[in-house]
C-alpha positions in Angstrom: 0.4 0.0 0.0 0.6 3.3 -0.7 -0.9 6.8 0.7 -0.1 8.7 -2.5 -1.2 12.7 -3.0 -3.1 13.6 -5.9 -0.2 15.3 -7.7 2.1 12.2 -7.5 -1.5 10.0 -8.4 -1.2 9.8 -11.8 2.8 9.0 -11.4 3.1 6.3 -8.9 0.2 4.4 -11.6 2.7 5.4 -14.4 5.5 4.1 -12.6 3.6 0.7 -11.5 3.0 0.4 -15.7 6.6 0.7 -16.2 7.5 -2.5 -13.2 5.8 -4.9 -15.9 5.3 -6.9 -12.6 1.9 -5.2 -11.2 -1.3 -7.8 -11.4 -3.5 -5.3 -10.4 -3.7 -1.4 -8.4 -6.2 -0.2 -6.2 -6.7 3.1 -5.9 -9.1 3.9 -2.7 -10.1 7.6 -1.4 -11.0 7.7 2.4 -11.5 3.2 2.7 -13.6 3.0 -1.1 -12.4 1.9 -3.6 -12.2 3.9 -6.5 -11.4 1.7 -9.7 -9.3 -1.4 -10.3 -6.8 -1.6 -12.5 -5.7 -5.5 -13.7 -2.2 -4.7 -15.6 -1.6 -8.5 -16.0 -2.1 -8.2 -19.5 0.5 -10.5 -21.6 1.4 -7.5 -23.9 4.7 -5.5 -24.4 4.6 -2.7 -22.3 4.1 0.3 -25.4 0.7 -2.3 -26.2 -0.2 -1.5 -21.7 0.7 1.8 -22.2 -1.4 2.8 -24.7 -4.7 0.4 -23.2 -3.9 2.4 -19.8 -4.5 5.9 -21.1 -7.7 6.4 -21.5 -7.3 5.0 -17.2 -4.9 8.1 -16.8 -6.7 10.8 -17.9 -10.1 9.6 -16.2 -6.8 9.2 -12.7 -5.7 12.1 -13.6 -9.1 13.5 -13.0 -9.7 12.4 -9.8 -6.2 13.1 -8.5 -7.3 16.8 -9.4 -10.0 16.4 -7.2 -8.6 14.7 -4.0 -6.0 15.2 -1.5 -4.6 11.8 -0.2 -5.4 8.9 -1.5 -4.0 4.9 -1.3 -3.1 3.3 -4.0 -2.6 -0.6 -3.0 -0.2 -3.4 -5.9 -0.8 -7.3 -6.2 1.6 -8.4 -7.7 2.3 -11.8 -10.0 4.2 -14.4 -8.7 6.5 -15.9 -10.9 
């Protein structure tokens, strides 16, 4: 779990996408799940980045509304 400010949210999620060994990212605000992003697509990082662009835009809009939120990360086992 990571607690981040709204301004750091999109960059932190992009970092997880680049790492590539992440199965799922869950965004929580005040204990409620706002969005759950499965990243366990067996596609190359570029394809995942293209698919994630609309999600990142939505996260950017959400980030503008909150001061702090929690990101839960589930790593994939090899």
